[in-house]
N, C-alpha and C positions, 0 to 999 in steps of 0.2 A: 741174335746178331753174331755173325761169324768173326773169327779172330782178325781176318783182314779188314772187316768193316770197323771193328774197334780201333785198329791201327790207323785207318784213314781218319776217323773222327778225332783221335788223339792228335794226329799231325795237324789237322785243320784247326783244332783248338789252340795248339801250341803256336801256330803261325798267327792266329788271331791275337794272342797275347803279345807276341812280338810286335805286331802292327800297332796295338794300343800303346805299348811302351814307346815305340818310335814316334807316334803322333803326339804323345804327351811330352816327350823330351824335345822334339824339334818343332812342335806347333804345326806339323804338317809341311814344313818348309824343306825345300831341296838343299842338300848339302853342297857347299861351295868348295871348289878345289883351291886351296890357298897357295900363294907364291912360295917357292922353296926357300925364299929368304926369311919367311916368317917362322923361324925356328923357335923352339922353347928357350934357347940361349938368348936370342935377340929379345924375346918377350920379357924374360927375366931381367935383362939389362935395363930395358926401358922402364919396367915397373919399379925396379930398385932405385933408379935415378930420378924418376918423375913422380911416382905415386906414393905419397906418404902413408896412405891407408895400407897399402901392401907391405911397406917396410915395418909397420907396427904389428903385423900379424906373426904368430908363432910359425915355425918352419913348416909344420904339417898343413896349416891353413894357407900358407903362401902357395903350396903346391896345389891345393884345391882352387885357390883364386886363379892361378895360372891356367888350370884346366878349364875353368869357366870362361876365361878370356878367349882361349882357343875355341871353345864351343860356340861362343857368340860370333866369332869371325867365320866359323864354318857354316853358319846358318843365317847370317845377315849380310846382305850385299852393301858395300860401301863404295859410292861413286863420286868421282870428281866432277864438278859442274862449274860453268862460267869461268873456265881458265884455271881453276885450282889444280895444283899438283899435290896429290895426296901421297904422303910417305907411309912406309910401314909403321913408323913411330906414331903417326896420326891415327892409323887404324887401331893400334894397341891402346892408345889413350881413349878412343871412342869405346872400345870393348871394356876397358877398365871402368869408364864412367857408367856403363850399363851394369857392371858387376857389383860395384860398391853398394848401392842402396838395397840390393836384394841378396847380399852375400850370406846372410844368416837364414835365408829361406831356400832350402836345398833343392826344391822341386819346382821352382818357378822359371818360366821362360817368357820372353816377350812375344806372345802370339799376335799382338796387334802391331808388329813392326816387321817389315820385310827388307827395307832399304834405308840407309842413311845417305843423304845428299850433302856433299861438302862444298860450300861456296868459299871463295878465297877471302872474303871480307864480310863486314856487316851488310845487310840488305834491307830494303823497305818492304811494305806490305804487298807490293806488286812483284816482289822477288828481284828487284833491280839492285845491282851492286854499284851502279854508276850515279844514282841520284844523290843530291846533297843532303836529303833528309833521311838517308838510310840509318836506322838505329836498331835493327832487329839482329840479335846475336844467334838466335835459335828458334825453331818452331816445330811443333808436332803437326803434321799435315792433316787436312780434312778434304772432303770432296774428292777431286781428281787426285789429290796427294794423300789420300787415306792410306794408312799403313806405312807412311814414309815420315822421316824426320829430316829437317834441314839444319845444318850447323855451320856457323862461320868458322873457318879454319883458324882465323886469328883469335877468336874467342875460345875455341877449344884449347889451343896451346896456352893462352894466358891463364885459363882456369887451373892449370897445374903449377903455376908459379906461386911461391909462398907470399909474395907481396901483393898479389891480386886478390881482392876480397871474396869473389864468388867463383862459381864453376858452372858455366853455361851448359855443358853437356850433361852433368848430373841433374841440373835444373830440368832439362827437357825429358830425361828418362824418368824423373819423378812425375812429370805430367803424364807420361805413358802409364805409370803405375796407378795414378789417380784415375785414368781413363778406363782401366781394365774392367771396372764394374759398370761401365756404360755412361757414367757422368764424370766430367772434370769439375769437381766441386770442392776440392780440398779435403775430402773424406775418403781415404783409401780403404774401402770396405773389405778388400781381400787381405789386408794386412792388419788393420786395427781391431783389437779385441772389442766385442760388442759393448762390454762394460765401460770402455774408454770413449766411445763415440760421443756421448753427450758432454762429458767433461772436456773433450778435445774441441768440440764445436763451441762451447762456452769460452774456453781460453782463446781460441782462434778469433772469435768475434770481439772479445775484449781487447786483444792486442791490435787487431785491425783498427778499432776505434782510437786507440792510443797513437798508432802510426799516423792516422789521418788528422789528428789534432796536434801533432808534433810532440807528443809525450813519450815517444819510444825512439831508441837509437837504431832499431831495425830499419833497413833502407826503405824509402818511400814506396818503391815499386811493389813491395809486399802488401801494401794497402789497397792495391787495385781491385782485388776480389779474393775469394777464398782459395781458388786454384793457385793463383800467383803467391798467395801467402804461404801455402803448404810447400810450394817449390822453392821459394826463397829461404824459408827457415830450414828446409832440408839441406840446402847449400851450406848454410851456416853450421848445421849440425855435423856435416861431414868434413867441412873445410876448417872450422875453428871450434871444435867441440868444447874445449876447456873454457874459451871465452863465452860461449853461449851458456854453459853451465853456471858460470860466475854471474853473468848479467841477467839471465832469464832461467833460473833453476827449474821452475815448474814446467815451462815449455820444453826445456832440455829433457826432463824426466819422461814427459809424454812421448817425445820423439824417440827416445831410447827404447821405450816400450813398443812403439809402433815398428821400429826397425830391428827389434830383437837384440838389442845390446850391441850394435855395430858402430859404436862411437869412436872409430879410429879416424884421424885426420886424413883427408884426401890429398 
């Protein structure tokens, strides 16, 4: 083979490596041009004011968190629907909600998400925000809405208030993490060590039984099924880790292991 042929092969191989890295990092999604208002300064201000998880990180990890928030915004479309007016602060809070549960997993991206739809208020199962029975705060889409997430703007904002018990956006991103292995079943196989799967399943089923019989202080919705249990207790883990550790130490230790020691309050 001539020198020029070796050069061409080397260039092609190098470009191939770059393509693999790009697809891995972006999940194959097209980069989004952000508003000039979404500066690092604004992101830092919002994170410091609203996101306790960020405030509890060391300075170097705060910088990493900021980079991952920007990365999420650059590759995930956020759209206002049904009259919602989505602010830059809302976008930053959505990106922070995506970053928190996976912060200690450096090479993870949400390949199963391309767009977050923001509704102004709670909605019903038919996506109406006008019905009296609307009680849905967030949803991971399926069918025609596959690869999309729907969030109530009101629930998104409330989730970062200290007096509010849960965090809907984190809840829905946990569903996406659970869904990554093909099943939304409360067992995040891409995160959980194999040796922990059976102990986790046993503890999950035990606690679900306690919830259903009124023997647990974990909110009733966690007893709906395994997927909702995992999402609800993950909310607790990130929102009130000290309280979860005090009241449910075994559950806390397992979640700490699953999430790689990321028990900073959200």
